[in-house]
SERO-4910 file (N, C-alpha, C, O; in steps of 0.05 Angstrom, whole numbers):
BEGIN
 pado doro    nc1    nc2    nc3   cac1   cac2   cac3    cc1    cc2    cc3    oc1    oc2    oc3
  Unk    A   2540   1885   2443   2515   1883   2456   2507   1909   2432   2518   1931   2429
  Unk    A   2478   1893   2412   2482   1916   2398   2443   1928   2404   2424   1915   2412
  Unk    A   2445   1953   2397   2431   1974   2403   2403   1968   2396   2398   1975   2372
  Unk    A   2378   1956   2412   2357   1947   2395   2335   1970   2385   2321   1976   2404
  Unk    A   2328   1986   2359   2308   2007   2353   2290   1987   2339   2294   1969   2322
  Unk    A   2263   2000   2356   2230   1990   2347   2228   2005   2318   2241   2023   2328
  Unk    A   2224   2012   2294   2223   2029   2285   2193   2020   2267   2189   1997   2259
  Unk    A   2175   2043   2263   2144   2038   2258   2139   2049   2229   2139   2072   2222
  Unk    A   2136   2030   2216   2129   2043   2190   2105   2053   2183   2085   2041   2191
  Unk    A   2101   2073   2169   2076   2092   2158   2080   2088   2144   2085   2066   2153
  Unk    A   2085   2085   2115   2079   2061   2097   2084   2035   2086   2091   2017   2100
  Unk    A   2080   2034   2059   2095   2010   2055   2117   1992   2055   2120   1968   2062
  Unk    A   2136   2014   2043   2168   2004   2057   2180   2033   2057   2171   2055   2052
  Unk    A   2205   2024   2065   2223   2045   2060   2253   2038   2053   2263   2017   2062
  Unk    A   2268   2058   2036   2293   2045   2021   2314   2047   2042   2318   2069   2053
  Unk    A   2326   2029   2048   2344   2017   2060   2369   2038   2073   2380   2040   2095
  Unk    A   2371   2046   2058   2404   2072   2063   2385   2091   2079   2396   2098   2100
  Unk    A   2350   2108   2072   2339   2121   2072   2333   2113   2104   2332   2133   2119
  Unk    A   2330   2087   2118   2323   2077   2146   2353   2077   2166   2357   2079   2190
  Unk    A   2375   2072   2137   2389   2068   2163   2402   2103   2176   2411   2112   2197
  Unk    A   2396   2116   2146   2400   2147   2154   2380   2161   2179   2390   2176   2195
  Unk    A   2350   2153   2180   2338   2160   2200   2342   2164   2220   2346   2184   2234
  Unk    A   2338   2132   2225   2343   2128   2254   2382   2130   2271   2388   2121   2293
  Unk    A   2398   2143   2253   2413   2137   2259   2439   2126   2263   2461   2134   2272
  Unk    A   2432   2107   2255   2456   2082   2247   2481   2096   2232   2504   2090   2238
  Unk    A   2469   2127   2200   2491   2129   2188   2476   2161   2191   2455   2173   2188
  Unk    A   2507   2164   2200   2497   2199   2189   2491   2223   2170   2485   2247   2172
  Unk    A   2494   2204   2151   2490   2212   2109   2476   2191   2105   2473   2172   2120
  Unk    A   2466   2195   2077   2460   2177   2056   2495   2163   2038   2498   2145   2021
  Unk    A   2511   2177   2048   2535   2176   2027   2544   2147   2063   2542   2122   2063
  Unk    A   2549   2157   2075   2557   2147   2095   2534   2111   2104   2547   2093   2113
  Unk    A   2514   2107   2101   2492   2087   2096   2500   2071   2078   2501   2047   2085
  Unk    A   2509   2080   2046   2507   2072   2026   2551   2062   2023   2568   2052   2009
  Unk    A   2548   2072   2039   2581   2057   2048   2584   2020   2057   2597   2000   2051
  Unk    A   2562   2029   2076   2557   2019   2092   2549   1983   2089   2554   1961   2100
  Unk    A   2532   1998   2065   2518   1969   2054   2532   1963   2031   2523   1944   2017
  Unk    A   2553   1974   2022   2564   1982   2001   2593   1953   2018   2603   1933   2008
  Unk    A   2594   1963   2041   2620   1948   2051   2609   1919   2065   2623   1906   2081
  Unk    A   2585   1911   2059   2574   1884   2064   2574   1889   2101   2583   1870   2114
  Unk    A   2565   1908   2113   2561   1908   2139   2523   1915   2151   2512   1926   2170
  Unk    A   2519   1907   2137   2487   1911   2128   2468   1883   2123   2461   1874   2101
  Unk    A   2461   1872   2151   2446   1839   2148   2418   1848   2151   2409   1865   2167
  Unk    A   2403   1832   2130   2367   1841   2123   2354   1812   2134   2354   1794   2118
  Unk    A   2345   1809   2158   2336   1781   2171   2363   1762   2165   2366   1748   2145
  Unk    A   2373   1763   2176   2401   1752   2176   2420   1746   2156   2437   1729   2162
  Unk    A   2421   1755   2134   2429   1757   2114   2439   1781   2102   2429   1803   2106
  Unk    A   2460   1776   2085   2474   1814   2073   2457   1827   2063   2435   1815   2063
  Unk    A   2458   1843   2055   2440   1861   2040   2461   1875   2032   2474   1888   2049
  Unk    A   2469   1875   1997   2480   1888   1977   2465   1905   1963   2479   1921   1951
  Unk    A   2435   1911   1960   2419   1937   1954   2412   1952   1970   2395   1947   1987
  Unk    A   2430   1981   1966   2422   2006   1974   2384   2010   1978   2372   2014   1999
  Unk    A   2374   2007   1953   2346   2009   1953   2329   1991   1958   2306   1992   1948
  Unk    A   2343   1966   1980   2314   1946   1991   2295   1961   1997   2296   1982   2011
  Unk    A   2276   1950   1985   2257   1963   2006   2241   1956   2021   2218   1951   2015
  Unk    A   2254   1953   2050   2246   1945   2075   2224   1953   2087   2218   1976   2090
  Unk    A   2208   1928   2097   2185   1918   2103   2172   1916   2123   2186   1908   2141
  Unk    A   2141   1920   2130   2135   1902   2154   2154   1873   2156   2154   1857   2138
  Unk    A   2168   1870   2181   2174   1843   2192   2204   1841   2189   2211   1818   2196
  Unk    A   2222   1853   2183   2246   1853   2169   2262   1864   2201   2255   1875   2222
  Unk    A   2283   1855   2190   2296   1852   2211   2328   1868   2206   2346   1855   2197
  Unk    A   2331   1890   2212   2357   1902   2196   2382   1898   2225   2377   1900   2249
  Unk    A   2408   1893   2210   2414   1893   2221   2442   1903   2214   2449   1904   2190
  Unk    A   2466   1913   2242   2504   1927   2236   2508   1921   2253   2489   1915   2269
  Unk    A   2537   1917   2262   2553   1919   2288   2546   1917   2316   2554   1903   2336
  Unk    A   2523   1941   2310   2523   1954   2343   2486   1958   2339   2472   1961   2359
  Unk    A   2476   1958   2315   2452   1956   2315   2437   1942   2321   2448   1925   2335
  Unk    A   2414   1938   2320   2380   1914   2299   2360   1926   2305   2350   1933   2326
  Unk    A   2353   1927   2271   2334   1963   2277   2307   1933   2262   2309   1922   2240
  Unk    A   2283   1926   2290   2261   1918   2282   2240   1930   2267   2229   1947   2281
  Unk    A   2232   1930   2248   2213   1936   2231   2177   1931   2237   2170   1907   2235
  Unk    A   2161   1946   2243   2132   1956   2251   2112   1961   2238   2102   1981   2247
  Unk    A   2103   1953   2224   2080   1968   2213   2051   1987   2236   2033   1998   2225
***
């Protein structure tokens, strides 16, 4: 079962690897990058391969153990 995290966006967007690090999915930027490189991150149900993807309001970011719901 995935841990669900609600993330309050304070700007227009946040880079994907920064979000993963900020909410604790990854302990560092390099760990976050590795998750993306290994196709372990989904954005709205689709594998996301862009480390700098601009996560915005309404996006749902998923890994094996986490689901991050982004709200503005």
